[in-house]
N, C-alpha and C positions, 0 to 999 in steps of 0.2 A: 504493500500500500504506500509506504514512504517513497519508494522509487517511482511509482506512478504519479504521485503528487508532484515530485521534483520535475518530472518530465513535462507535465502539463504546465507548470508555472514558468519553466524556462523556454518552452518552444511554442506556446500559444499566446497571442495578444490578450491583454487583460480585458479589453472590450468584448472579445469573443467569449472568454470564460464567463463574464458576467451574464451575457445573453443565454448561454447554455445552462448556467446554474439556475436561472429563473425557472426553466422548464422542469428541471429534475428535483428542485428543492421540495415540492409537496410530496414526492415519492420518498425521499430520504427522511423527511419529517415523520412519515408514517412507519417506515421500516425500522427506524432506530429508536422508536419510543421505548422508554424504560425508566429506571430509577437511579442509575449510577451517577449521572451528571445532571446539572440543571443549568439552563440558559436563562439568566435574569432578564434578558431583553424581551423574550416572549413568554417567560414564566413556565416553560415546558421542560420536562425531564426526559433524558435519553439514556440508552444503554451504551452508547459509544460516541466519542468525539474523534474526528479524523486527524491524522498527522498533517503538519503543514510546515513548509520552509523551503526556500530556494536552494540552499546548500545542505545544511543539516536539518532534516525535518524533525520538528518537535512533536512528541507524542501527545495525543488527546488535546489538540489545539483548536480545531475547527468544528464549530457546532453544526450539525446537519439541519437544524431548524431555521437558523438565521444566517449561517455562514459567518458568524462572528468569530474573531480570534480572542486570545487572552486579553489583549489591551482594550478591545472593544467592550468586553464584559466588565472589566474593571472600571472603564470610563463611565459606562452606564450606571454602575453602582454609585460612583462618585457624584455624578450629575443628579441622580435621583435623591441621594441622602444628604448631600452637602451643599447644594445650590438651589436657586429658584429657577433653574433652566426650564423646567416643565410647566412654568406659568404659560397658559394658553396665549397670552398676549405678547410673549417674547418675540422679538424680531431676530431671525436667525439666518446667517449666511453659512452655508455648508459647502466648503471647497473640496473637490474630489470626493463626493458623497459616498460613504461606505454603504454597501448594499444591506448590511445587517440593520442599519438605522433608517434607511430611506423611507420605506413604506410607513413605518410608525410615525416618523416626524412629519411626513407629507400629509397624513390624515389627521394629525393632532394640531398642528400649528397653522394659523391663518397667514402668518408673515414668515414663511419659510422659503428661502431661495437656494437652489443648488447651482454650483458654478464649477466648470472645469474646461480644460482645453479640448478634450475629446470624449469624455465619459458619456455613455448613453443615458445616464441618470441625471445629467446636467440640464437644468432649465435654460441656462445661459452659457454659451461657450465663449471662451476668451482666455486672455493671458493674465495670470495672477499678478504680474508686474504692472498691469494697467487695468485695474478693476473698474468696471463701468457703473459705479455706484457713487452716491453723494457722500460727502464728508459726514461722519458721525451718524451713520444710518442704522447700525445693527447693535442689539443688546448682547448677542453672542456670535462668535465666529468659531466654527470648527474647521481646522485645517491640519489634518493628521497624516503624517508620513507623506508630505508633499514637498517641503522645502529642500530635502536632500536631492530632489530631481530638478530643481530650478537653478539655472545658470547664475542669475543674479538674485540670490536669496535675500540680500539686504534690501533690494528694491521691493521684493515681495512682502517682507516684514513691514516696510514703510507703508505700503498700500493697505495692508491689513490694519495697521494702527490708524490710518487715516479714516477708514470707513467704519471703524468701531466707535460706538458712542462713548462719551465720557461716563465713567462708572460701569462700562461694559467689560466683558470677559472674553478672552480668546484662548482656546485650547490648541496648542501648536506642538503636537507630538512629532518627534524625529528619532532616528536611531542615534544613540549616544554611547560612546565608549568612555566610561567613567575612569578608566585607567589612563586616559590621555587628558592633559591640561588643555591642549590646543586642537582645534579642528583640522583634520587632514583634508586638504583641498585637492581635488582631482579633475577640475573642470576641463583641463587641456588634455586629459588622457582619452584617447580614442579606442584603445584596446579594451573590448568588453570583458575579456577574460581577466585582465589586470584589474579592472574596476570591480569585478566580482570578487577577486581575491582581497583587494584593499578595503572595499566598502560593504561587502556582504551581498551585493546585488549588482547585476550588470548595468542597470540603468540608473544607479546612484552616482552622484557627482562628488560626494564628500562623505566623510564620517565625522560627525560632530564630536567634539570633546567637551570638557566642563566649561569652556569659554562660551558655549551656546547661550547661557543665561546672561552673560555680560553683553553679548550681541543684542539680545532682546531688550535689555535695559537701556542700551545705547539708542535703540529705536524710539524709546519713550515709555515702554511698558514697565510695570513693576512685576517682575516674573518670580514665580515660586515653583520650586520642584517638589510637587506633592507626592509623598510616599504613602499613598492611600492603602496599598497592600498591607502595610504593617499594622493597620488599624483593624484588620479583619481577623477572625479566628481561623485556626488551621482547618477546622471543619468546613468553613465557608470557602476557603481557598481551594480545597480539594473538590468540593461539590461543584463549584463554578469552573474548576480547572483553570486557574489564573495565576499559578505560581511563577510563570514566566512573563507576567504582564508589565513589569517594570514600573516606572514612575510616570506622573502626569505633569508636564509643564503647563502651568496655568498663568496666564498673562492678564493683568488688570490695567485699564486705562483710567488713572485717577483724575 
């Protein structure tokens, strides 16, 4: 199963995988109903979570019901329990919308806009470095695992800061190597195999270090690296299968 997952991720475009997954998800949702794991996003329990990973596949990472990964399930719990994100009146910009959240958010919020360069789930297609929105427009911005793909990530951060309202919150998750003080930049590397070796994925342009938060603060944010996983019980971590979820970079516009 792990070999199959790696093959699909590395040789098929993400847009195609999203389209295919939409048709098979109802089947998987039924077949793997059980009691071993629980997906907090749809509140359903399953007998099995699939492995996932471009290089080294992580066991029990992908939910068959929502296709959420560990970081998605942890983020859902954080937003649900620690924020007012689920206020129906919240205005939300969702950049590169994750499939596991999309239908729930689309049906729940009146002011919910999805944006991406090419995702089939995007209401508006465009460049994150030139967002087609007014200043101070959104209460929340979700932009997860996007910045590592963007050539000028500083410009993207500036644009996110611009369209976020004062008092608003942005969730900007990226891959971070906490053993490195400084971000390893590879924007000029054309070799996909080398990028995969250095950054963990062939289409990543950098691996962020601990200086990521300094970069966010320089943009104007007040950033906090939230270790929400440490607030949960071991039983919850096992049940939701989120031990590899990492932390949540939360950015406030004061």
